[in-house]
C-alpha positions as CSV (number, residue, x, y, z in Angstrom):
1,X,18.1,66.5,19.1
2,X,17.4,65.4,22.5
3,X,14.7,63.0,23.7
4,X,12.8,62.6,26.9
5,X,13.7,59.6,29.2
6,X,9.8,59.6,29.8
7,X,9.0,58.9,26.1
8,X,5.8,57.0,25.6
9,X,5.4,53.9,23.6
10,X,3.7,55.8,20.9
11,X,6.6,58.4,20.5
12,X,8.8,55.7,19.2
13,X,7.7,56.1,15.8
14,X,8.6,59.9,15.8
15,X,11.5,60.9,13.5
16,X,13.1,62.2,16.8
17,X,13.1,58.8,18.5
18,X,15.8,57.3,16.0
19,X,18.3,60.2,17.4
20,X,21.0,59.2,20.0
21,X,19.7,59.8,23.4
22,X,21.1,62.6,25.4
23,X,20.5,62.8,29.2
24,X,21.0,66.1,31.2
25,X,24.7,66.6,32.0
26,X,25.9,63.6,29.8
27,X,27.6,63.9,26.6
28,X,25.9,62.6,23.6
29,X,26.6,58.9,22.8
30,X,26.5,58.7,19.2
31,X,25.2,55.6,17.7
32,X,22.8,54.7,20.5
33,X,19.8,55.7,18.7
34,X,16.7,53.8,19.8
35,X,18.2,51.3,22.0
36,X,18.2,53.0,25.4
37,X,14.6,53.7,24.9
38,X,13.9,50.3,24.0
39,X,15.8,49.1,27.0
40,X,13.3,51.4,29.5
41,X,10.4,50.3,27.5
42,X,10.7,46.6,27.4
43,X,9.6,44.5,30.5
44,X,10.2,40.5,31.2
45,X,7.3,38.7,30.1
46,X,5.5,36.6,33.0
47,X,4.3,33.3,32.1
48,X,0.6,32.6,33.5
49,X,0.8,30.9,36.8
50,X,-0.8,27.7,35.5
51,X,1.8,27.0,33.3
52,X,4.8,28.3,34.9
53,X,5.7,25.0,36.8
54,X,5.4,23.0,33.6
55,X,7.5,25.5,31.5
56,X,10.3,25.2,34.4
57,X,10.0,21.3,34.2
58,X,10.7,21.5,30.4
59,X,13.6,24.0,30.9
60,X,15.2,21.5,33.7
61,X,14.6,18.4,31.5
62,X,16.2,20.3,28.7
63,X,19.3,21.2,30.9
64,X,19.4,17.7,32.2
65,X,19.4,16.3,28.5
66,X,22.1,18.8,27.4
67,X,24.4,17.8,30.5
68,X,24.0,14.0,29.8
69,X,24.8,14.5,26.0
70,X,28.2,15.9,26.9
71,X,28.9,13.9,30.2
72,X,32.3,12.3,29.7
73,X,33.5,15.1,27.4
74,X,36.3,17.4,28.1
75,X,36.0,21.0,26.9
76,X,38.9,23.5,27.2
77,X,38.1,27.0,26.8
78,X,40.8,29.4,25.6
79,X,41.0,31.4,28.7
80,X,41.6,28.3,30.8
81,X,45.0,27.4,29.3
82,X,47.8,26.4,31.7
83,X,51.2,26.5,29.9
84,X,54.2,24.6,31.1
85,X,57.8,26.3,30.5
86,X,59.9,23.8,28.6
87,X,62.9,26.0,27.8
88,X,63.6,29.4,27.3
89,X,61.0,30.7,24.7
90,X,59.1,27.2,24.7
91,X,56.0,26.6,26.5
92,X,53.5,23.5,26.3
93,X,49.9,23.4,26.9
94,X,48.8,19.8,27.6
95,X,45.3,19.4,26.0
96,X,44.6,15.5,26.2
97,X,46.7,12.7,27.5
98,X,45.6,9.0,26.8
99,X,47.0,5.6,27.4
100,X,48.8,5.8,24.4
101,X,48.7,9.4,22.9
102,X,49.0,13.0,24.0
103,X,48.0,16.2,22.3
104,X,49.4,19.8,23.3
105,X,49.8,23.2,22.0
106,X,53.3,24.1,21.6
107,X,54.4,27.9,21.3
108,X,57.7,29.1,20.4
109,X,58.7,32.7,20.9
110,X,60.3,34.7,18.1
111,X,63.9,33.7,17.6
112,X,63.6,30.3,19.3
113,X,66.0,27.5,18.9
114,X,65.0,24.4,20.4
115,X,66.4,20.9,20.8
116,X,63.9,18.8,22.3
117,X,66.3,15.7,22.7
118,X,66.5,12.4,21.7
119,X,63.0,11.0,21.2
120,X,61.6,14.4,22.0
121,X,60.6,12.8,25.6
122,X,59.2,16.2,26.8
123,X,56.6,15.8,23.9
124,X,55.2,12.4,25.1
125,X,57.2,10.7,27.6
126,X,59.7,7.8,27.3
127,X,59.8,5.4,24.4
128,X,59.3,5.7,20.7
129,X,56.3,7.4,19.2
130,X,54.8,9.0,15.9
131,X,54.8,12.7,15.9
132,X,52.1,14.8,14.1
133,X,53.0,18.5,13.8
134,X,50.2,21.1,12.5
135,X,51.4,24.8,12.3
136,X,48.6,27.1,13.6
137,X,50.4,30.5,13.2
138,X,53.9,31.6,12.4
139,X,56.6,29.8,10.9
140,X,58.7,26.6,11.8
141,X,62.1,25.2,10.5
142,X,62.5,21.7,11.4
143,X,66.5,20.7,11.4
144,X,66.1,17.2,10.8
145,X,68.2,15.9,8.1
146,X,66.0,12.7,7.4
147,X,63.1,14.8,6.8
148,X,64.8,17.5,4.5
149,X,65.0,20.1,7.1
150,X,61.6,21.7,6.1
151,X,60.4,25.2,6.7
152,X,56.4,24.9,7.5
153,X,54.0,27.6,7.7
154,X,50.1,27.9,8.8
155,X,48.2,24.8,7.9
156,X,51.3,22.8,6.9
157,X,51.1,19.2,8.5
158,X,54.5,16.9,9.2
159,X,54.2,13.4,10.3
160,X,57.2,12.0,11.8
161,X,57.3,8.2,11.5
162,X,59.1,5.3,13.6
163,X,61.6,5.1,10.7
164,X,62.9,8.6,11.6
165,X,63.4,8.5,15.2
166,X,64.1,12.0,16.6
167,X,68.1,12.5,16.9
168,X,69.6,14.4,19.9
169,X,70.8,17.2,17.6
170,X,67.5,17.8,15.8
171,X,66.2,21.2,16.1
172,X,62.7,23.4,16.2
173,X,63.5,27.0,14.9
174,X,61.4,29.8,14.8
175,X,62.5,33.3,13.7
176,X,59.3,34.9,13.8
177,X,57.6,32.8,16.3
178,X,55.0,29.9,16.0
179,X,52.3,28.0,17.5
180,X,51.9,24.4,16.9
181,X,49.3,21.5,17.5
182,X,51.5,18.5,18.4
183,X,50.1,14.9,18.9
184,X,52.2,12.1,19.8
185,X,51.0,8.6,19.4
186,X,52.9,5.5,20.9
187,X,52.7,2.1,19.3
188,X,49.7,0.0,20.2
189,X,46.9,-2.0,18.9
190,X,43.6,-1.7,17.3
191,X,42.6,2.2,17.7
192,X,46.1,2.9,18.6
193,X,47.6,1.8,15.4
194,X,48.4,5.4,14.6
195,X,51.5,5.0,16.8
196,X,52.8,2.0,14.2
197,X,53.3,4.5,11.4
198,X,56.9,3.8,10.1
199,X,57.3,6.4,7.0
200,X,57.0,10.2,7.6
201,X,55.3,12.4,5.1
202,X,54.2,16.1,4.9
203,X,50.9,17.7,3.8
204,X,51.0,21.3,2.6
205,X,48.5,23.9,3.5
206,X,46.5,25.8,1.2
207,X,43.8,25.0,-1.4
208,X,44.7,21.6,-2.4
209,X,43.5,18.2,-1.2
210,X,40.0,19.3,-0.1
211,X,37.1,17.0,-0.9
212,X,33.4,17.1,0.1
213,X,31.9,15.3,3.0
214,X,28.4,16.7,2.5
215,X,26.9,19.7,1.6
216,X,28.8,22.9,3.0
217,X,31.4,20.5,4.7
218,X,35.0,19.6,3.1
219,X,37.7,17.6,4.5
220,X,41.4,17.5,3.7
221,X,42.9,14.2,4.9
222,X,46.3,14.3,6.9
223,X,47.1,10.7,8.1
224,X,44.9,7.8,7.9
225,X,45.2,4.4,9.3
226,X,42.3,1.8,9.6
227,X,39.6,3.8,10.9
228,X,41.3,6.9,12.5
229,X,42.0,9.8,10.6
230,X,43.6,13.0,11.1
231,X,42.1,15.6,8.9
232,X,41.2,19.5,8.5
233,X,37.5,20.0,8.4
234,X,36.0,23.3,6.6
235,X,32.3,24.2,7.4
236,X,30.5,26.9,5.3
237,X,28.3,29.3,7.3
238,X,25.0,27.4,8.0
239,X,26.3,24.0,7.1
240,X,25.3,20.9,9.4
241,X,26.5,17.3,10.3
242,X,23.8,15.1,11.7
243,X,23.8,13.5,15.1
244,X,26.5,10.7,15.2
245,X,28.1,8.3,17.6
246,X,31.8,7.9,18.3
247,X,33.3,4.5,17.6
248,X,36.8,6.0,18.4
249,X,38.0,8.8,21.0
250,X,37.5,12.2,19.1
251,X,39.6,15.4,19.2
252,X,38.7,18.5,17.9
253,X,40.6,21.7,17.8
254,X,39.0,25.0,16.7
255,X,41.2,26.9,14.5
256,X,38.9,29.5,12.9
257,X,35.0,30.4,13.3
258,X,32.9,28.4,15.7
259,X,30.8,25.5,15.8
260,X,27.9,24.2,17.9
261,X,28.4,20.6,18.8
262,X,24.9,19.9,20.2
263,X,24.3,22.6,22.7
264,X,28.4,23.2,23.2
265,X,29.8,26.2,21.4
266,X,33.4,25.5,20.4
267,X,35.3,28.8,19.6
268,X,38.4,29.8,17.8
269,X,41.4,28.2,20.3
270,X,39.2,26.1,22.0
271,X,39.3,22.1,22.2
272,X,37.1,19.2,22.9
273,X,37.9,15.6,23.5
274,X,35.1,12.9,23.3
275,X,35.8,9.4,24.5
276,X,34.7,6.3,22.4
277,X,31.1,5.5,23.1
278,X,29.9,9.0,23.3
279,X,28.1,10.7,20.7
280,X,27.4,14.3,19.3
281,X,24.1,15.9,18.6
282,X,23.8,17.9,15.2
283,X,26.8,19.9,14.4
284,X,26.3,23.4,13.1
285,X,28.2,26.5,12.1
286,X,26.3,30.1,11.8
287,X,29.4,31.6,10.6
288,X,31.5,28.9,9.2
289,X,34.7,27.4,10.6
290,X,38.1,25.3,10.2
291,X,39.0,22.8,12.7
292,X,41.5,19.9,13.2
293,X,39.9,16.6,13.8
294,X,41.3,13.4,14.8
295,X,39.0,10.3,15.0
296,X,36.7,8.1,13.0
297,X,34.4,9.5,10.1
298,X,30.7,7.8,11.4
299,X,28.7,6.9,8.1
300,X,26.0,9.2,9.7
301,X,28.1,12.3,8.8
302,X,28.5,11.3,5.3
303,X,26.6,12.4,2.2
304,X,27.3,9.3,-0.2
305,X,26.2,10.9,-3.2
306,X,28.7,14.1,-2.5
307,X,31.5,11.4,-1.5
308,X,30.8,9.6,-5.1
309,X,31.2,12.6,-6.9
């Protein structure tokens, strides 16, 4: 049934107002229903002149506070990726580079066979390094005899320690294509002791190895040295983590869903680096999420009662 564009507000309760709006000469737009009428009838609410100035100041103060809270952090959006071609069928997106570490996304096209070369220098520069590989999508075959030449699928994690330096003949193969998160750490001291790891190990994806951090938040440890941990983190819808500081630099790659880090919304495929000495306001997920995290777990984020269980 057609409705008039000049409908009065009292007509909104009429049964015909629930029908899709059809304008002369325009084909019916099924499913629009009441929305066009509401769009015409609603008008902005003007604040009283006496309070407009105070409202503006509060808004500006809130914006300034939000900007200050994320100062120094680097947030990379999915649409901002700059890819570097390394070889036919292989490209790299560098996300963070520190003094002793580098984090990147590595994409292999279907059918790719790639030998990075001794030391995998294209992934971290010259010199020895510890490599962490997390498969995000697809399938990866690692032709590396010292590792047992594993085949890795989504959420499988492989760490390559200093005892297994990358040989020139080792290859990464992906018959179906793959997207990888690749983090390399060079030997260092203190917070950089990840780069001193000698033994290699593998963590299978799937449902094993998860443990609670707090209500609605579970973690799966991938590699732990001192205070620094690489792990997967899973938020249920509505789960929260209280505000907390960062004793170490913190990397967060969103794999699925989305998460508010204070006022910053991080969505699937996006990355944030928060330097040591910064802090996050409350973390919150409306829909739930899965993310990769590398940093330190601050005590404020932990519910001791749940960890004890």
